[in-house]
C-alpha positions in Angstrom: 32.2 -3.5 -2.8 29.1 -5.4 -4.0 27.9 -4.8 -7.5 24.1 -4.5 -7.8 22.3 -4.5 -11.1 20.3 -1.5 -12.2 17.1 -3.6 -12.0 17.9 -4.7 -8.5 18.5 -1.1 -7.4 15.2 0.0 -8.9 13.4 -2.9 -7.1 15.0 -2.1 -3.8 14.6 1.7 -4.0 11.1 1.9 -5.5 9.6 -1.4 -4.4 10.8 -2.1 -0.9 11.6 1.4 0.3 8.5 2.8 -1.4 6.3 0.3 0.4 7.9 1.2 3.8 7.3 4.9 3.2 3.7 4.3 2.1 3.0 2.2 5.2 4.8 4.6 7.4 2.5 7.4 6.2 -0.6 5.3 6.7 0.5 4.4 10.2 1.5 8.0 11.1 -1.9 9.4 9.8 -3.7 6.9 12.0 -1.5 7.6 15.0 -2.2 11.3 14.6 -6.0 10.6 14.4 -5.8 8.5 17.6 -3.7 11.0 19.5 -6.2 13.8 18.6 -9.0 11.7 20.0 -10.6 10.8 16.6 -10.7 7.1 17.3 -13.7 6.5 15.0 -12.0 8.2 12.1 -8.8 6.2 12.7 -10.8 3.0 12.7 -12.7 4.0 9.6 -9.5 5.0 7.8 -7.9 1.6 8.7 -10.9 -0.5 7.7 -11.8 1.4 4.5 -8.2 1.6 3.3 -7.8 -2.2 3.7 -11.2 -3.1 2.3 -11.0 -0.8 -0.7 -7.4 -1.8 -1.3 -8.3 -5.5 -1.4 -11.4 -4.8 -3.5 -9.3 -3.0 -6.1 -6.8 -5.8 -6.2 -9.6 -8.3 -7.0 -11.1 -5.9 -9.5 -7.7 -5.5 -11.2 -7.2 -9.3 -11.2 -10.6 -10.0 -12.8 -10.4 -7.1 -15.3 -7.0 -8.4 -16.4 -8.4 -11.9 -16.8 -11.3 -10.5 -18.8 -9.1 -8.5 -21.1 -6.6 -11.3 -21.7 -9.3 -14.0 -21.7 -7.3 -16.7 -20.0 
């Protein structure tokens, strides 16, 4: 049996598996929109989710630099 540290277990369970379930939910929601004929809403969901997500990453990055003053 392989021994895995507590930190590694947390990383695997919350980090990797959490990312898969989040992406799976995103994909399923868009698939359901497409299957119900709401192509415009699916495209809008995909574009806005990505654009807003990236914008928030940049905002967090610049805010952290401003707070820390590096």
